[in-house]
GUVEXTI-868515 format. One record per atom (N, C-alpha, C, O): residue in three letters; x, y, z. Coordinates in steps of 0.02 Angstrom, whole numbers, padded with zeros to 5 digits, always signed. Example, Ala and Ser with C-alpha at 12.3 -4.5 7.8 and 13.67 -1.06 7.14 Angstrom:
BEGIN
ALA+00660-00284+00390;ALA+00615-00225+00390;ALA+00660-00165+00390;ALA+00712-00166+00423;SER+00642-00112+00354;SER+00684-00053+00357;SER+00645+00002+00394;SER+00670+00057+00402;
END
This chain:
BEGIN
MET+00043-00059+00000;MET+00000+00000+00000;MET+00045+00062+00000;MET+00089+00069+00043;ASP+00034+00105-00048;ASP+00075+00166-00051;ASP+00046+00220-00004;ASP-00006+00210+00028;ARG+00080+00275-00002;ARG+00063+00329+00044;ARG-00007+00357+00031;ARG-00045+00369+00079;ILE-00025+00366-00031;ILE-00091+00393-00048;ILE-00147+00345-00026;ILE-00197+00366+00001;ASP-00136+00281-00039;ASP-00186+00231-00017;ASP-00194+00232+00059;ASP-00250+00229+00084;ARG-00139+00237+00095;ARG-00141+00238+00168;ARG-00178+00300+00192;ARG-00219+00296+00238;LEU-00164+00357+00162;LEU-00198+00419+00181;LEU-00273+00415+00166;LEU-00314+00440+00205;ARG-00291+00384+00110;ARG-00362+00376+00092;ARG-00397+00332+00143;ARG-00451+00348+00166;VAL-00366+00276+00161;VAL-00395+00230+00210;VAL-00401+00265+00278;VAL-00452+00258+00311;ASP-00350+00301+00297;ASP-00353+00338+00361;ASP-00410+00389+00361;ASP-00446+00396+00410;ALA-00418+00425+00305;ALA-00471+00475+00300;ALA-00540+00442+00302;ALA-00585+00469+00334;LEU-00548+00385+00268;LEU-00612+00351+00269;LEU-00627+00322+00338;LEU-00685+00323+00360;THR-00577+00297+00372;THR-00587+00272+00440;THR-00607+00329+00486;THR-00653+00321+00527;ALA-00574+00385+00480;ALA-00591+00443+00522;ALA-00661+00468+00506;ALA-00697+00491+00551;THR-00682+00464+00443;THR-00749+00484+00423;THR-00802+00440+00456;THR-00852+00464+00482;GLY-00790+00375+00455;GLY-00836+00328+00487;GLY-00841+00340+00562;GLY-00895+00338+00590;THR-00785+00353+00593;THR-00784+00367+00665;THR-00821+00431+00681;THR-00860+00434+00728;ALA-00809+00483+00641;ALA-00843+00547+00652;ALA-00918+00540+00642;ALA-00957+00569+00679;ALA-00939+00501+00593;ALA-01011+00490+00581;ALA-01043+00454+00640;ALA-01099+00470+00660;ALA-01008+00405+00669;ALA-01034+00370+00728;ALA-01041+00418+00787;ALA-01090+00415+00824;HIS-00991+00461+00796;HIS-00995+00511+00850;HIS-01052+00559+00839;HIS-01087+00579+00886;LEU-01063+00579+00776;LEU-01117+00625+00760;LEU-01185+00593+00775;LEU-01229+00626+00804;ARG-01194+00530+00756;ARG-01257+00496+00771;ARG-01269+00491+00846;ARG-01325+00501+00870;ALA-01217+00476+00884;ALA-01224+00473+00957;ALA-01241+00541+00986;ALA-01284+00546+01031;ALA-01209+00594+00961;ALA-01223+00661+00986;ALA-01295+00682+00969;ALA-01328+00713+01010;GLU-01318+00665+00909;GLU-01387+00682+00889;GLU-01437+00645+00933;GLU-01489+00673+00952;SER-01423+00583+00950;SER-01467+00545+00994;SER-01470+00576+01063;SER-01523+00582+01093;THR-01412+00596+01089;THR-01409+00629+01154;THR-01447+00695+01152;THR-01483+00712+01199;LEU-01439+00733+01098;LEU-01474+00796+01091;LEU-01550+00785+01089;LEU-01588+00822+01120;ASP-01572+00735+01051;ASP-01644+00719+01050;ASP-01670+00705+01120;ASP-01723+00729+01140;ASP-01632+00665+01158;ASP-01653+00648+01226;ASP-01657+00710+01271;ASP-01705+00718+01309;THR-01607+00753+01267;THR-01607+00811+01311;THR-01662+00861+01293;THR-01693+00891+01337;VAL-01675+00869+01228;VAL-01730+00913+01208;VAL-01797+00884+01230;VAL-01840+00920+01255;ALA-01805+00818+01222;ALA-01867+00786+01244;ALA-01877+00794+01319;ALA-01933+00806+01341;ARG-01824+00787+01357;ARG-01829+00796+01430;ARG-01848+00868+01447;ARG-01891+00880+01489;ALA-01816+00916+01413;ALA-01832+00986+01426;ALA-01905+01001+01410;ALA-01939+01036+01448;LEU-01929+00974+01354;LEU-02000+00984+01337;LEU-02046+00953+01389;LEU-02095+00983+01410;HIS-02029+00892+01409;HIS-02071+00857+01458;HIS-02076+00897+01523;HIS-02130+00899+01554;TRP-02022+00928+01544;TRP-02021+00964+01607;TRP-02042+01037+01599;TRP-02032+01077+01645;GLY-02069+01056+01541;GLY-02101+01121+01534;GLY-02061+01176+01503;GLY-02082+01234+01506;ALA-02005+01161+01472;ALA-01966+01214+01439;ALA-02005+01240+01378;ALA-02040+01202+01345;SER-01998+01304+01365;SER-02031+01334+01307;SER-01988+01324+01245;SER-01928+01309+01249;TRP-02020+01332+01187;TRP-01982+01327+01125;TRP-01929+01382+01121;TRP-01876+01372+01092;THR-01944+01440+01149;THR-01895+01494+01150;THR-01834+01474+01191;THR-01777+01485+01170;GLN-01845+01444+01249;GLN-01789+01422+01291;GLN-01748+01368+01257;GLN-01687+01368+01260;ILE-01782+01321+01225;ILE-01747+01268+01190;ILE-01708+01297+01131;ILE-01650+01279+01121;GLY-01739+01340+01093;GLY-01704+01372+01037;GLY-01643+01410+01060;GLY-01590+01407+01028;ASP-01649+01447+01115;ASP-01592+01484+01143;ASP-01535+01436+01162;ASP-01477+01450+01148;ALA-01553+01380+01194;ALA-01502+01332+01214;ALA-01467+01301+01154;ALA-01407+01285+01157;LEU-01504+01292+01099;LEU-01477+01262+01039;LEU-01442+01313+00993;LEU-01405+01295+00948;GLY-01455+01377+01006;GLY-01427+01428+00963;GLY-01464+01436+00897;GLY-01435+01456+00847;VAL-01530+01420+00900;VAL-01573+01427+00840;VAL-01636+01464+00861;VAL-01646+01477+00920;THR-01678+01480+00813;THR-01741+01513+00830;THR-01789+01462+00861;THR-01780+01401+00854;ARG-01840+01488+00894;ARG-01890+01444+00923;ARG-01927+01405+00868;ARG-01947+01348+00878;GLN-01936+01438+00811;GLN-01970+01405+00755;GLN-01929+01346+00729;GLN-01957+01293+00715;SER-01864+01355+00724;SER-01820+01301+00700;SER-01820+01243+00750;SER-01823+01185+00730;ALA-01817+01259+00814;ALA-01819+01207+00865;ALA-01885+01169+00862;ALA-01886+01107+00865;HIS-01940+01205+00856;HIS-02005+01174+00852;HIS-02011+01129+00791;HIS-02035+01072+00796;ARG-01989+01154+00734;ARG-01993+01116+00672;ARG-01955+01050+00677;ARG-01978+00998+00653;ARG-01897+01052+00709;ARG-01856+00991+00712;ARG-01878+00943+00767;ARG-01875+00882+00758;TYR-01901+00969+00824;TYR-01913+00926+00883;TYR-01986+00920+00904;TYR-01999+00892+00957;ARG-02032+00945+00865;ARG-02102+00948+00888;ARG-02133+00879+00899;ARG-02182+00874+00937;HIS-02107+00827+00869;HIS-02137+00760+00876;HIS-02101+00716+00927;HIS-02119+00658+00936;ILE-02051+00744+00961;ILE-02013+00703+01008;ILE-02046+00704+01077;ILE-02070+00756+01100;ARG-02046+00646+01109;ARG-02077+00639+01175;ARG-02027+00605+01223;ARG-01980+00573+01201;TRP-02040+00612+01288;TRP-01996+00585+01341;TRP-02038+00548+01392;TRP-02091+00573+01413;ASP-02016+00490+01413;ASP-02048+00453+01467;ASP-02001+00451+01526;ASP-01950+00417+01524;PRO-02018+00487+01580;PRO-01973+00488+01638;PRO-01968+00421+01674;PRO-01918+00408+01708;ASP-02018+00379+01667;ASP-02016+00313+01701;ASP-01964+00267+01669;ASP-01928+00231+01704;THR-01960+00268+01603;THR-01912+00224+01568;THR-01849+00261+01547;THR-01801+00230+01523;GLN-01849+00328+01555;GLN-01791+00369+01535;GLN-01776+00362+01461;GLN-01718+00361+01440;THR-01829+00358+01420;THR-01819+00351+01348;THR-01858+00405+01311;THR-01907+00432+01336;SER-01834+00420+01252;SER-01870+00467+01208;SER-01890+00430+01145;SER-01860+00379+01127;TRP-01940+00456+01111;TRP-01962+00427+01048;TRP-01992+00483+01007;TRP-02006+00537+01033;THR-02002+00468+00944;THR-02032+00516+00898;THR-02101+00491+00879;THR-02109+00436+00853;GLU-02151+00532+00892;GLU-02219+00516+00871;GLU-02229+00536+00799;GLU-02209+00591+00780;PRO-02259+00494+00760;PRO-02273+00515+00691;PRO-02325+00571+00690;PRO-02368+00574+00733;PRO-02321+00614+00640;PRO-02371+00668+00635;PRO-02440+00639+00623;PRO-02447+00585+00593;LEU-02490+00675+00645;LEU-02558+00654+00634;LEU-02575+00661+00560;LEU-02551+00707+00527;PRO-02617+00616+00533;PRO-02636+00622+00463;PRO-02678+00684+00452;PRO-02714+00706+00496;LEU-02674+00712+00393;LEU-02712+00772+00376;LEU-02782+00755+00356;LEU-02822+00799+00340;
END
């Protein structure tokens, strides 16, 4: 394996690792937003914590729910029109 091949493999390995970290971080973020909503945080407060508008926070997280008994979050599908 020459230098270029090794660098390519290293970059692809790092990409896979970064993607796994990103998925884990997104899951943690979903859980924390769901908990904040469950305990009464407003969309403005959540948006401020995320560094986005309340509308953006609502659009992304409006279907997420939290169960304090099981400590899990889930996404409810939108209601049919």
